[in-house]
C-alpha positions, 0 to 999 in steps of 0.5 A: 476381534475378541472381547469386544475390542474395537479398532479406533481410527484417526480423523482430523476434525475440520476445525483443526484443519481450518485453524492450521491452514489459517495460521500456516498461511499468515505471511509476512507482508513484503515491504512495498517499494515507494511507488507501490505504496504511493499507487496503493494510496492513490487507488484508495483515494479513487475508491473514496472519490467514487463513493462520494463523487466529491470534487475535493475527493477527486482532487485528492486522488489526482494529487496522489496519482501525481505523487506515484507518477513522480516516483515512477511513470507506468501505464497503470499510473498514467491511465489512472491519473488521466481518468481522475483528472478527466473527472475534474475537467483537467483535460490538459493533464488527462490528455497528456497522461492518456497519451503516455499510457498508450505509448507505454503499452496500455491495452484493452478497454482502458486503451480504447477509453484513453484513445477516445478521450485523446481524440475528443479533447487533444486537438483543443490543447496547446503544447509546450516544449520546455528547455532548461537545466536537466533535473529541474522540476517544471510546475504549471498552475501550482502542479508538478508536470515533470522533470527536465528534459521532458520526453515530449512536449507538455499538454496545456490549455490554450491561452497565456500560461505561466510556467515555473522552474524549480532547481536547487532552491531557485525558482524562475518563471516564464509566461507564454501564450499558447494557441490550440493545436500549436507547439511553443517553446519556453526557454529557461536556459538564459535570463531575459533582459530586465526580467530576473529570476524570481527569488524565494519569498521570505520564510515568514510570508511563504515558508518553503515546503517541508518534504513529507516524512517517510510513511511508517505504515508498513513498519507499524503494521508488521510490528503490531500485527506480528506481536499480536499473532505471536501472543495469540499463537503462544496462548493457543500453544499452551492451551493445546499442551494442556488439552493433549495431556488431559485427552491422553489420560482419558484415552488410557482409561478406555483403550485396551490395546494402545498404539503409541501414545495418541492412538488405540488399536483396540478399545475396551468393551463398550468403550469404542465411541469414547476411545474414538472421541479421545483419539479425534480430540488428540489429533485435533489438538496436535494440529492446533499445536502445529499451527501454533508453532507456525504462528509464533514463528511467523509473528516473531518474524513479522514483528522483527521485520517491523522493528528493523524498519522502524529502527533503520529510519534516519534520526532527525538532527533535532529532538522531536516530541510526537503525539498520535491523533485520529480524525474522521475521513470519508469512508473511515478514519485516518491516524496521524502522528504530529511532532514538534521540535524541542 
């Protein structure tokens, strides 16, 4: 080249590439189905229990795995339920959960542990075949154990056991003796003479349980997270436009032969490094601008999805006043929403 004119190449700086990839890979979290959400909460409770080794924490994990299992029984949920129950010596629940997990195709080391536990504790358990209206819920010792008809006899500790059947707001109890290694039948299809079904207690003394309200964690996460990504991306976009204009002006001052708006075929004498720097900066901010476009789109989509989920929630028949509060829990803090009827 003549007159000291030097070619200028385009190099995308690592910071621009990293920012572009980070914004481009922001994905809108798909709404997990009810089982996945319950199972995720149960796994989190299990991790807390492993950290604290507190019986109350393990009981919370068991309750959450039962909740997930009640939605959909899988080999994963059954195995985790059995493992958590075994920590509390709830061997009846653990044996039953492990047996079902194995029947659903549990494999590998988990299957070996489940078989070993069943072989060690299974013979000491009794089994109960429950009969009653289809769809009724069977409770033992204050814990839900399944809906009729049960796919297999229930595993229980030997001795006198009280069973409660709940259906359409009615509750019926039966007490039977169970011996280890035997299977007995508890029949709710007919009422025993002189033993009427137990009526619901007065609401003042023992109010009926209120079903938990829908968990809106995903909806709020999408709405708030999407809004945050949108704002940050919009600010970054504005910053990129301003810097692009500034660097283009400086490139024009040091470039002898422009190659379009953002490149330089030949720099002015003694200005090669300055021209190269401006070209690199322009490439950097163009990448940032592209990432900002992606971030705005993803953020708007996420926030919109979250709002749709919140607005689609069934309205309560009574107006409610709500308040948000937070309290410490093992391993972190928990956010809660409290409400009262007007």
